[in-house]
Each structure stands twice: as C-alpha cells, then as structure tokens.
C-alpha positions as CSV (number, residue, x, y, z in Angstrom):
1,X,-97.3,-44.2,187.5
2,X,-93.7,-43.4,188.2
3,X,-91.2,-45.8,186.8
4,X,-88.9,-46.1,189.7
5,X,-89.2,-49.1,192.0
6,X,-88.9,-46.9,195.1
7,X,-92.2,-45.2,194.1
8,X,-94.1,-48.5,193.4
9,X,-92.5,-50.8,195.9
10,X,-95.0,-52.4,198.3
11,X,-93.8,-52.7,201.9
12,X,-95.7,-55.6,203.4
13,X,-95.4,-56.5,207.0
14,X,-96.6,-60.1,207.4
15,X,-96.6,-59.8,211.3
16,X,-99.2,-57.1,211.1
17,X,-101.8,-59.3,209.5
18,X,-102.9,-61.2,212.6
19,X,-103.5,-57.9,214.4
20,X,-105.4,-56.6,211.4
21,X,-107.6,-59.7,211.4
22,X,-108.2,-59.3,215.2
23,X,-109.3,-55.7,214.6
24,X,-111.8,-56.9,212.0
25,X,-113.2,-59.5,214.4
26,X,-113.4,-56.8,217.1
27,X,-115.2,-54.4,214.8
28,X,-117.7,-57.1,213.9
29,X,-118.3,-57.8,217.6
30,X,-119.1,-54.2,218.4
31,X,-121.3,-53.8,215.3
32,X,-121.9,-50.7,213.3
33,X,-125.2,-51.2,211.4
34,X,-127.4,-48.3,210.3
35,X,-130.1,-49.0,212.9
36,X,-127.7,-48.8,215.9
37,X,-128.5,-46.0,218.3
38,X,-125.2,-46.3,220.1
39,X,-123.2,-43.1,220.2
40,X,-119.6,-42.3,220.9
41,X,-118.7,-42.1,224.6
42,X,-117.1,-38.7,224.6
43,X,-115.7,-39.3,228.1
44,X,-113.2,-41.7,226.6
45,X,-110.5,-39.8,224.7
46,X,-109.3,-41.3,221.4
47,X,-105.5,-41.9,221.6
48,X,-104.9,-43.3,218.1
49,X,-106.5,-44.8,215.0
50,X,-105.7,-47.7,212.6
51,X,-106.6,-48.5,209.0
52,X,-107.1,-51.9,207.7
53,X,-105.4,-52.7,205.4
54,X,-102.5,-50.2,205.7
55,X,-101.6,-50.5,202.1
56,X,-103.1,-52.1,199.0
57,X,-102.6,-52.4,195.2
58,X,-105.3,-52.0,192.6
59,X,-104.4,-53.5,189.2
60,X,-107.3,-52.1,187.1
61,X,-108.7,-48.7,186.7
62,X,-112.1,-48.6,188.5
63,X,-111.2,-51.4,190.8
64,X,-112.2,-50.7,194.4
65,X,-110.8,-51.5,197.9
66,X,-112.8,-51.1,201.1
67,X,-110.7,-49.6,204.0
68,X,-111.8,-49.9,207.6
69,X,-110.9,-47.4,210.3
70,X,-110.8,-48.1,214.0
71,X,-110.4,-45.7,216.9
72,X,-108.2,-46.8,219.9
73,X,-108.2,-45.4,223.4
74,X,-105.2,-45.0,225.6
75,X,-105.6,-48.4,227.1
76,X,-105.5,-50.0,223.6
77,X,-109.2,-50.7,223.4
78,X,-111.4,-49.8,220.5
79,X,-113.7,-46.9,220.9
80,X,-117.0,-47.8,219.2
81,X,-119.1,-45.5,217.1
82,X,-116.2,-43.2,216.1
83,X,-117.1,-41.3,212.9
84,X,-114.1,-40.8,210.5
85,X,-113.6,-38.2,207.8
86,X,-111.9,-39.7,204.7
87,X,-109.6,-38.0,202.3
88,X,-107.1,-38.8,199.5
89,X,-103.8,-37.2,198.9
90,X,-104.3,-37.4,195.2
91,X,-107.9,-37.8,193.9
92,X,-106.5,-38.2,190.4
93,X,-104.9,-41.5,191.4
94,X,-107.3,-42.9,194.0
95,X,-110.5,-41.4,195.3
96,X,-112.2,-42.4,198.6
97,X,-115.9,-42.2,199.6
98,X,-117.2,-41.1,203.0
99,X,-117.5,-44.8,203.9
100,X,-113.8,-45.5,203.1
101,X,-114.3,-47.2,199.7
102,X,-111.2,-46.5,197.5
103,X,-111.5,-46.4,193.7
104,X,-108.6,-46.6,191.3
105,X,-108.5,-43.6,188.9
106,X,-105.1,-43.6,187.3
107,X,-101.6,-45.0,187.7
108,X,-99.6,-43.8,190.7
109,X,-99.9,-43.9,194.5
110,X,-102.0,-42.0,197.0
111,X,-102.3,-41.8,200.7
112,X,-105.8,-42.3,202.1
113,X,-106.3,-40.7,205.5
114,X,-109.1,-41.4,208.0
115,X,-109.5,-38.6,210.7
116,X,-111.4,-38.5,214.0
117,X,-111.0,-35.9,216.8
118,X,-107.7,-34.7,215.2
119,X,-106.3,-38.2,215.2
120,X,-105.2,-39.6,211.7
121,X,-104.7,-43.0,210.3
122,X,-103.2,-43.5,206.8
123,X,-103.0,-46.2,204.2
124,X,-100.8,-46.2,201.1
125,X,-102.7,-47.3,197.9
126,X,-100.9,-48.2,194.7
127,X,-102.7,-48.1,191.3
128,X,-100.8,-50.3,189.0
129,X,-102.8,-51.2,185.8
130,X,-99.5,-51.9,184.0
131,X,-98.6,-54.5,186.6
132,X,-95.1,-53.0,187.2
133,X,-95.1,-54.4,190.8
134,X,-95.5,-57.9,189.6
135,X,-91.7,-57.9,189.0
136,X,-91.1,-57.4,192.8
137,X,-93.2,-60.2,194.1
138,X,-90.5,-61.2,196.6
139,X,-90.8,-57.9,198.4
140,X,-94.1,-59.0,199.7
141,X,-94.3,-62.8,199.2
142,X,-92.3,-65.5,200.7
143,X,-91.2,-67.6,197.7
144,X,-92.1,-71.2,198.0
145,X,-89.4,-72.1,195.5
146,X,-86.2,-70.6,196.9
147,X,-84.3,-73.8,196.1
148,X,-85.9,-74.3,192.7
149,X,-86.5,-71.0,190.9
150,X,-85.1,-67.5,191.3
151,X,-87.6,-65.0,192.8
152,X,-87.6,-62.6,189.9
153,X,-89.1,-65.2,187.6
154,X,-92.5,-65.4,189.4
155,X,-94.5,-63.8,186.5
156,X,-93.3,-66.5,184.2
157,X,-95.6,-69.0,185.9
158,X,-98.0,-66.8,188.0
159,X,-100.1,-64.2,186.3
160,X,-101.5,-61.4,188.5
161,X,-105.2,-60.8,188.2
162,X,-107.3,-58.2,190.1
163,X,-109.8,-59.7,192.5
164,X,-112.8,-57.4,193.0
165,X,-113.9,-59.5,196.1
166,X,-110.6,-59.1,197.8
167,X,-108.6,-56.0,199.0
168,X,-105.6,-57.7,197.4
169,X,-104.9,-59.5,194.2
170,X,-104.9,-63.1,193.2
171,X,-102.5,-65.1,191.0
172,X,-103.2,-67.6,188.3
173,X,-100.7,-70.4,187.4
174,X,-99.9,-70.6,183.8
175,X,-99.6,-73.9,181.9
176,X,-96.0,-75.2,181.1
177,X,-96.7,-74.8,177.4
178,X,-97.5,-71.1,177.9
179,X,-94.5,-70.5,180.2
180,X,-92.0,-72.3,178.0
181,X,-93.2,-70.9,174.7
182,X,-94.9,-74.0,173.4
183,X,-93.4,-77.1,175.0
184,X,-96.3,-79.1,176.4
185,X,-95.5,-81.8,178.9
186,X,-96.9,-85.0,177.4
187,X,-96.7,-88.6,178.4
188,X,-94.0,-89.4,180.9
189,X,-92.8,-85.8,180.9
190,X,-95.9,-84.7,182.8
191,X,-95.0,-86.6,186.0
192,X,-91.2,-86.1,186.1
193,X,-89.4,-83.7,188.5
194,X,-88.7,-80.2,187.3
195,X,-85.0,-80.8,188.1
196,X,-84.8,-83.3,185.2
197,X,-84.9,-80.3,182.8
198,X,-84.2,-77.3,185.0
199,X,-81.3,-76.2,187.2
200,X,-82.1,-76.9,190.8
201,X,-81.0,-73.4,192.0
202,X,-81.6,-71.0,189.1
203,X,-84.4,-72.7,187.3
204,X,-82.6,-72.3,184.0
205,X,-83.0,-75.0,181.3
206,X,-80.5,-77.8,181.2
207,X,-81.4,-78.6,177.6
208,X,-82.3,-76.5,174.5
209,X,-85.2,-78.3,172.8
210,X,-86.8,-76.7,169.8
211,X,-90.2,-78.2,170.5
212,X,-91.7,-81.1,172.5
213,X,-90.8,-83.4,169.6
214,X,-87.1,-82.5,169.7
215,X,-86.3,-85.6,171.8
216,X,-82.6,-85.8,170.9
217,X,-81.9,-82.4,172.5
218,X,-82.6,-83.9,175.9
219,X,-82.1,-87.6,175.3
220,X,-78.7,-87.7,173.5
221,X,-77.4,-89.9,176.3
222,X,-80.3,-92.4,175.9
223,X,-79.7,-92.5,172.1
224,X,-76.0,-93.1,172.5
225,X,-76.6,-95.9,175.0
226,X,-78.8,-97.8,172.5
227,X,-77.9,-96.7,169.0
228,X,-74.3,-95.4,169.1
229,X,-72.8,-96.0,165.7
230,X,-75.9,-97.6,164.4
231,X,-76.9,-94.7,162.1
232,X,-80.4,-94.7,163.4
233,X,-82.2,-91.4,162.8
234,X,-82.5,-89.0,165.8
235,X,-86.2,-88.4,165.1
236,X,-87.0,-90.6,168.1
237,X,-90.7,-90.5,167.7
238,X,-90.4,-92.5,164.4
239,X,-90.0,-95.6,166.7
240,X,-90.7,-94.5,170.3
241,X,-93.6,-92.8,172.0
242,X,-93.9,-90.2,174.8
243,X,-94.8,-92.7,177.5
244,X,-91.8,-95.1,177.5
245,X,-88.6,-96.0,175.6
246,X,-89.4,-99.7,175.6
247,X,-91.8,-101.3,173.1
248,X,-90.5,-99.2,170.2
249,X,-92.1,-99.9,166.9
250,X,-90.3,-98.9,163.7
251,X,-92.3,-98.6,160.5
252,X,-89.7,-98.6,157.7
253,X,-92.3,-98.0,155.0
254,X,-93.5,-94.8,156.7
255,X,-90.0,-93.6,157.6
256,X,-88.6,-94.2,154.1
257,X,-91.4,-92.8,152.1
258,X,-92.9,-96.1,151.0
259,X,-90.0,-98.7,151.0
260,X,-91.5,-101.7,152.7
261,X,-89.1,-104.4,154.0
262,X,-90.4,-107.7,152.6
263,X,-88.9,-111.2,152.6
264,X,-85.3,-111.4,153.6
265,X,-85.0,-107.6,153.8
266,X,-87.0,-107.6,157.1
267,X,-84.2,-109.4,159.0
268,X,-81.2,-107.7,157.6
269,X,-79.1,-105.4,159.8
270,X,-79.6,-101.7,159.0
271,X,-76.0,-101.4,158.0
272,X,-76.7,-103.6,154.9
273,X,-78.4,-100.7,153.3
274,X,-77.5,-97.7,155.4
275,X,-74.2,-96.0,156.3
276,X,-73.4,-97.2,159.8
277,X,-72.4,-93.7,160.9
278,X,-74.8,-91.3,159.2
279,X,-77.6,-93.6,158.6
280,X,-77.9,-92.4,155.0
281,X,-79.0,-95.0,152.4
282,X,-76.2,-96.7,150.5
283,X,-78.4,-97.2,147.5
284,X,-81.2,-95.3,145.7
285,X,-83.9,-97.7,144.7
286,X,-87.1,-96.2,143.2
287,X,-89.2,-98.6,145.2
288,X,-89.1,-101.9,146.9
289,X,-89.2,-103.8,143.6
290,X,-86.2,-101.9,142.1
291,X,-83.9,-104.8,142.9
292,X,-81.1,-103.9,140.5
293,X,-80.4,-100.6,142.2
294,X,-79.0,-102.5,145.2
295,X,-78.1,-105.9,143.7
296,X,-76.1,-104.9,140.6
297,X,-73.1,-107.0,141.9
298,X,-75.4,-110.0,142.3
299,X,-76.7,-109.6,138.8
300,X,-73.2,-109.2,137.3
301,X,-72.0,-112.3,139.2
302,X,-74.7,-114.5,137.6
303,X,-75.8,-112.9,134.4
304,X,-73.0,-110.6,133.1
305,X,-73.3,-110.5,129.3
306,X,-76.3,-112.8,129.2
307,X,-78.8,-110.1,128.3
308,X,-81.1,-111.2,131.1
309,X,-83.5,-108.4,132.1
310,X,-82.8,-106.5,135.3
311,X,-86.3,-106.9,136.5
312,X,-85.1,-109.5,139.0
313,X,-88.6,-110.4,140.3
314,X,-89.5,-112.0,137.0
315,X,-87.3,-115.0,138.1
316,X,-86.4,-114.4,141.7
317,X,-88.4,-113.7,144.9
318,X,-87.6,-111.5,147.9
319,X,-86.8,-114.4,150.2
320,X,-83.8,-115.9,148.4
321,X,-81.8,-115.7,145.2
322,X,-81.8,-119.5,144.8
323,X,-84.7,-121.4,143.4
324,X,-85.4,-118.8,140.7
325,X,-88.4,-119.7,138.5
326,X,-88.6,-117.9,135.2
327,X,-92.0,-117.9,133.5
328,X,-91.3,-116.9,129.9
329,X,-95.0,-116.9,129.1
330,X,-95.7,-114.2,131.7
331,X,-92.6,-112.2,131.0
332,X,-93.1,-112.1,127.3
333,X,-96.8,-111.4,127.4
334,X,-98.0,-114.9,126.2
335,X,-95.1,-116.5,124.3
336,X,-94.7,-120.0,125.8
337,X,-91.5,-121.9,125.3
338,X,-92.5,-125.3,124.0
339,X,-90.5,-128.2,122.6
340,X,-86.9,-127.4,121.8
341,X,-87.4,-123.7,122.5
342,X,-87.5,-124.5,126.3
343,X,-83.8,-125.6,126.2
344,X,-82.4,-123.0,123.9
345,X,-80.0,-120.3,125.3
346,X,-81.7,-116.9,125.7
347,X,-79.3,-115.4,123.1
348,X,-80.9,-117.6,120.4
349,X,-83.8,-115.2,120.4
350,X,-82.6,-112.2,122.5
351,X,-79.8,-109.7,122.0
352,X,-77.0,-110.8,124.3
353,X,-76.3,-107.3,125.6
354,X,-79.7,-105.6,126.1
355,X,-81.9,-108.7,126.1
356,X,-84.2,-107.3,123.5
357,X,-86.0,-109.9,121.2
358,X,-84.3,-110.5,117.9
359,X,-87.6,-111.5,116.2
360,X,-91.2,-110.3,116.5
361,X,-93.5,-113.3,116.4
362,X,-97.2,-112.7,116.8
363,X,-97.4,-115.8,119.1
364,X,-95.7,-119.1,119.8
365,X,-97.1,-120.6,116.6
366,X,-95.8,-117.9,114.3
367,X,-92.8,-120.0,113.3
368,X,-91.9,-118.1,110.1
369,X,-91.2,-114.9,112.0
370,X,-88.1,-116.6,113.5
371,X,-87.4,-119.3,110.9
372,X,-87.5,-117.6,107.6
373,X,-84.0,-118.7,106.8
374,X,-84.9,-122.3,107.6
375,X,-87.9,-122.1,105.3
376,X,-85.9,-120.5,102.5
377,X,-83.2,-123.2,102.8
378,X,-85.8,-126.0,102.3
379,X,-88.7,-124.5,100.4
380,X,-87.5,-121.5,98.4
381,X,-89.7,-121.2,95.3
382,X,-91.7,-124.3,96.3
383,X,-94.8,-122.5,97.2
384,X,-95.0,-124.4,100.4
385,X,-97.1,-122.7,103.0
386,X,-95.4,-120.7,105.9
387,X,-97.7,-122.4,108.5
388,X,-94.7,-124.6,109.5
389,X,-96.6,-126.6,112.0
390,X,-98.7,-128.1,109.2
391,X,-95.7,-130.3,108.5
392,X,-93.2,-129.8,111.3
393,X,-93.3,-129.9,115.1
394,X,-91.6,-127.9,117.8
395,X,-89.0,-130.7,118.6
396,X,-87.1,-131.2,115.3
397,X,-87.3,-129.7,111.8
398,X,-86.2,-133.1,110.3
399,X,-89.1,-134.9,111.7
400,X,-91.7,-133.5,109.3
401,X,-94.9,-135.5,109.2
402,X,-96.6,-134.3,106.0
403,X,-98.2,-136.9,103.8
404,X,-100.1,-135.3,101.0
405,X,-101.3,-138.6,99.4
406,X,-102.6,-140.1,102.7
407,X,-103.9,-136.9,104.3
408,X,-105.3,-135.0,101.4
409,X,-105.0,-136.0,97.7
410,X,-102.7,-138.5,95.9
411,X,-100.2,-136.4,93.9
412,X,-97.2,-138.7,94.3
413,X,-99.1,-141.8,93.1
414,X,-102.0,-142.7,90.8
415,X,-103.0,-140.7,87.8
416,X,-101.6,-137.4,89.2
417,X,-98.1,-138.7,89.7
418,X,-95.6,-136.4,87.8
419,X,-98.5,-134.4,86.5
420,X,-97.7,-131.1,88.4
421,X,-94.7,-128.9,88.7
422,X,-95.1,-127.1,92.1
423,X,-97.6,-126.6,94.9
424,X,-98.8,-123.5,93.0
425,X,-100.1,-125.8,90.2
426,X,-103.1,-126.6,92.4
427,X,-102.8,-124.1,95.3
428,X,-103.3,-120.7,93.8
429,X,-103.3,-118.8,97.1
430,X,-99.8,-119.0,98.8
431,X,-101.3,-117.7,102.0
432,X,-104.0,-120.2,102.3
433,X,-103.3,-123.7,101.0
434,X,-106.9,-124.7,101.7
435,X,-107.7,-123.0,98.4
436,X,-107.0,-125.2,95.4
437,X,-108.2,-125.6,91.8
438,X,-108.4,-128.5,89.4
439,X,-108.9,-126.5,86.3
440,X,-105.2,-125.6,85.8
441,X,-104.7,-129.1,84.5
442,X,-108.2,-130.3,83.9
443,X,-109.8,-127.6,81.7
444,X,-113.4,-128.7,81.0
445,X,-115.8,-126.7,79.1
446,X,-118.5,-125.9,81.7
447,X,-121.3,-126.6,79.2
448,X,-119.9,-130.0,78.4
449,X,-119.4,-130.7,82.1
450,X,-122.9,-129.5,82.9
451,X,-124.3,-131.9,80.3
452,X,-122.2,-134.8,81.4
453,X,-123.3,-134.4,85.0
454,X,-126.9,-133.4,84.4
455,X,-128.1,-136.5,86.3
456,X,-125.6,-136.2,89.1
457,X,-127.3,-135.0,92.3
458,X,-125.7,-131.9,93.9
459,X,-123.4,-131.3,90.9
460,X,-121.7,-127.8,90.9
461,X,-119.0,-126.7,88.5
462,X,-116.2,-125.9,90.9
463,X,-113.0,-127.6,92.2
464,X,-114.3,-128.4,95.7
465,X,-117.1,-130.3,94.1
466,X,-114.7,-132.2,91.9
467,X,-112.7,-133.2,95.0
468,X,-115.9,-134.2,96.7
469,X,-116.7,-136.8,94.0
470,X,-113.2,-137.7,93.0
471,X,-111.2,-137.7,96.3
472,X,-108.5,-140.0,94.8
473,X,-108.5,-138.4,91.4
474,X,-110.0,-141.4,89.7
475,X,-113.3,-141.7,87.9
476,X,-116.1,-143.0,90.2
C-alpha cells in the first residue's frame, strides 16, 4: 500500500447512504433469485448504473466485500434483470467474482467496475491490513467527542477490527488500563467525569501519575488541605482506600515495619516522634520495647549515675512513668531482696556506672558470696561454717541466734566446758558442720569399748552413736 494519505484516504459521503439503502430495498423488491424467468426488457434503454457501496475498506487479506450493481433507466427507475460484467483495475490488490464479490489480495487500492450495455459503475476498494487509515477516522466519521478529545486520538480508545459480516469495519473500545498504559480506574475513579483527569478540549492529562497507586500526583491539594505540615507520608493508601477519603485507618505497625503504638504512645501527636515537615522519625528504636532510644533524657533525669539498667520496662510500663514497680526477683533471674536487702541502695550490690552486679551469689541464701569480709572480721580462723543463716538472719548481723548448748550439744557448760579449742576440734569438715567426731578428745580403744558395751542394744563404735546415747555429754 502506498504511504501517502492521498492514496489511502477514504472519501465517505454520509448523505449517499440513505439512497444506497433505498436501492437495496428496491433490489430486494424486484428479486433476482436463480429460479426467476424474468428477462431484461430490451425496449427500456439503460441510462446509468450504480454500485453499492461505492467504496469500502478491507483490513485483512482474504477478507471479502459483496458489491451490488443496479441499472437505472432515463426516468431514474431501476431496470430489473440487468446482467453486469465485473472487473478489477488491479487484480493483485483486489479481485472480483462474476457475482461482484470482492476479495482482498494485497495492500493498496483498486477500482471495481460493473458494466452493462456499455454503461459502467465503479467502486473504490482499499486494502489496508496495516490499518493506516485508522489514523484518519475523522475523514469518514463524525466524532462524538469534539469537545472532549481530539479526533486524531481515536485509535487510542477504539481498535479497528474487520467484520466479515459487514461491508465495512467495526471498532472495539479498549479498557482505560490499556489506553493509559496500566492505570486501571478503581473505586470512586470508575464513576468520575473524564474532565477530572483530562483537559476538556484536548484530552491531554492534567496530572502525571506513575500508576493507579500514585495518589499524591493527582491529590496534592487534598493532602495539603488535611495534612499540610504534618509530615504524614504521601503514600495515601497506607491510611485511605480507593472508595472514599473518609474513614481512613492508619496501621502504624504495618507502616513502620513492626513498631506498634501501645499505651500512651497511641494518643501522642505524630510530631512527638516524627519531624513535623518531612515525617522522618526523630529516633531509631530497634522495636517498641527499646524505650531508651527515645527516652534517654527521661532516664538521665531520674537515674543519672545510678547504674539502673536501661531496660525501662523492668520497672515502668507503657502507660505512664509514675508508679514504677521493680521486681528484683524477675530482673535478676530469681534473687529476691529479703530483709535489709530490700532497703539497700542499688550501688551496694551493683556497679554505679554500668549496673553490673559486684558479687555472684548462687541464690539469695548464698550470703558468703557477698559477705566474705563480714565473716572474716568475726570468724577468721574459727572454723565457723559459711552457711551464715545457721546463726544470722537477713535483718541484722548482730542479732545472731545460735545456741550450741541448747540446740545441739553443751560445750559451754557441763563436762565439755573449756575442753575444746575451736569448732574444728569436733567438726572435721569445714564445709559440713553436721559432720563431727568425739574421738579427737575421747580416744577409746574400740576393743575396750566393744567389751564395755557388749550388752547395750544397738551399740556401734562411731561418734553419731555416742551422741545418740550421750546427748548431754554425761554418762547415762
């Protein structure tokens, strides 16, 4: 097909269509079936001939178009039964059968001629498989959008398709997403006027959105009206939906990557934690429990130099700083502060700078781990056990309540008074004072002892048995 518009331009005459339709009706009224025996009245001379349609376009190779020829007498009446001879000016472009059926062969144009009694009627046929003519829609069509879109943009919305059942073509309307390159009209956008986004006269875009989710490109004015200076993000769909601006639901946890607003944080203004202009976070907490990242000033105001840990939630909660309740047992992994320990300053047991423990007791009853100096000051070399609670309590060191004579064995009275030097005289295991011996002072030959106790039921030669029979150290 030639490239120039002049070669491919279709010249449609809308006023000719009613006449063409009348001719078709007239042809049907006269009838031309194969069984008809009617012949041409040779007494009526043929003055002219007409073809219907007078022009046509085939948009696919092999597509066909049926032409109808009509003979007209001098009075303008149809001459029935006229037999026409058909021919094509270029069979390589469009061929025609003896019945006037045109077939597209290749790109280009051809003149189809129907002849009868030396009278000719011609039709121009365009073969346009590359759809060049679709760019000149307005040459044939009255545009229904003169005040909306320019006529040269028809193919953007209307795709031309060949229609085998019609001498012409049909158009198919494309979806907005196809025409716009991917912007689908969702929610409220589906029902709004085209003029909200397109120029009323040229059809050009009023905005330059990257995609259907690029709300701010079109709704900057809406954003400014509600959030000017707030630092709110311009990713509108984080809070709003496609149907309406109202009823916005903001999920801070989802928007922030997991930082949930709990307790008092849920009611704070955004500017408490975000830059009021850019919306960028003012702090960088690792998660919602990383209090110190945001509250360093609060910590310093209350605990500067105290060595308190910076894991604020051990004592505080997310609703208020006041009413802190510190559970040392939980924080330390089981060490309960009992007695006087509950009122001691933290620095008695913790480094005042980093809060690390100064001692390493196994549990709250492991007194010697912290009180070795107290033990050495009172019991150095005495052999006293290091199980301090055997004699002392958690309230006061001076209030020891150990009474060896009354609770165990009389060593400060009776026959054993002044008969021993240290605890080790009887208690040979410094780690377990339940172990004792009588034989460091009372050496008895076992043979003699066995003979002397031969008639004593349950007699055994060992210290625990001595104590069982002599609990006060006296002879029975």
